[in-house]
Residue, then its C-alpha position, 0 to 999 in steps of 0.5 A: m517454491k519461490r512464489k510460495i515464499l513470496i506469499v508467506l512474506f505478504f501474509t507475514l506483513l499483513i498479520g504481523c507487521v511492526s508498528t509503534p503508532d502514536r496513541d491517545d485514549k481514543s485514537v491511533k495514528l499511523y504517520p507517514t514513513d519514508e525510509s527510501a533515502w536511508d540506503s544509498s543503493f536504493h536511493a540511486f535505484r529509486k531515482k532511476l525508477d522514478q524517471a522510468l515511471a515518469q517516461k513510462d519506460a516499459v524496457f526498464i521496468e522489464s529489466i528490474l523484474t525478478t524471474d518469479v515476480l508476483s502480480s496476483f495471488g491467483g497466478d503462477g508468477g513470472v515476467a510474462e504474466f506480470k507483463e500481461h496482467y499490468k499491460i506495461a507496454q501500454s502508456d495508458s496502463e493503470f500500472w504507471e499510476i499504481m506504482r507512482e502512488c505507492l512510491r509517493l506514500g513512502g515505505t520501509f525496509q524489511y528483512y524476512g525469513d529468507g534473509q534478504k533485504y526488501f523495501v516495501a511500499p506504501y507504509v500503510f501496508s508495511r507499518f499498519p498496526k498488527e492489532f487491527d484486522a487489515f480487512f476491516y481497518a484503514a488509515i487516513i493518509k493526510k492531515a486535517v481531513p474533514m469527516r462529513i455526516l454525509p457523502d457530500d462536499r457540502a455536508k456538515i463536518i463532524h470531526f477532522l482526522s489526521y492519520d487516524v486508524v479507522k474502521t471501514a467495515e463490519e464483520g459479516r458484510m459482503e462489501l468490506i468498504e462502502e463508497k459513494n459519491g467519491y466518499v468512503k464510509n468509516t468509523t473512528l476508534a471513538g465510535e464517530k461515524g461519517w464519511v471522508r474523501r476516497e483519496e484521503i484514506r487507504s486500506p493496508i490491502d490496497y496495491r503494495v510493491l516489494f523491491k528486493l536486493i539480489d546480488g547488489q541489485w534492487k529488483l521488483s519482486s511483487l506488486v499485488n492488491g487484495d489477499 
């Protein structure tokens, strides 16, 4: 039952997240947001978490997992499954970088149907404009990102993008994101087509993490990607 609630929360965010992006006639902007310092208890927790991630402290990570923690949409959830899925006992596990990147991008506090308080990161997931299908659109996560005519650092620059929402796929395509040479193909809302570096664009359904406040303690309740 708890796992079903978590999945419902994810899809609530996915299809109905609240956002008030800046707009002009041809673009929608999704600016970085980080509310982690707005709550003193989470701010203190975040400092300990950052230290644990830097030290790759698996004992600390296990201590903050909820009993029904979600690591994928295909499993049953739980601590044992999370530990096996992310291999947190291994210092070279991708878990450490995934977590650091999610938190580096910042996030927002949310309340859901269960009445509990959550911190959701990154902001690209928690604040993605609900009018754009998360499977076909993404966000530029940096300022003045060169959009090139070809996936090559030497290719002509068509335009510079700053925190724009862009389209990354067409309906009916088998591959939702077209990548080549470290670049991702995208189309601006004005219809310009080009390529940007992979590290400068992020899908809202990439990895995202939820922390839940339970009896005054912050716990990691899910870390998933995809749908």
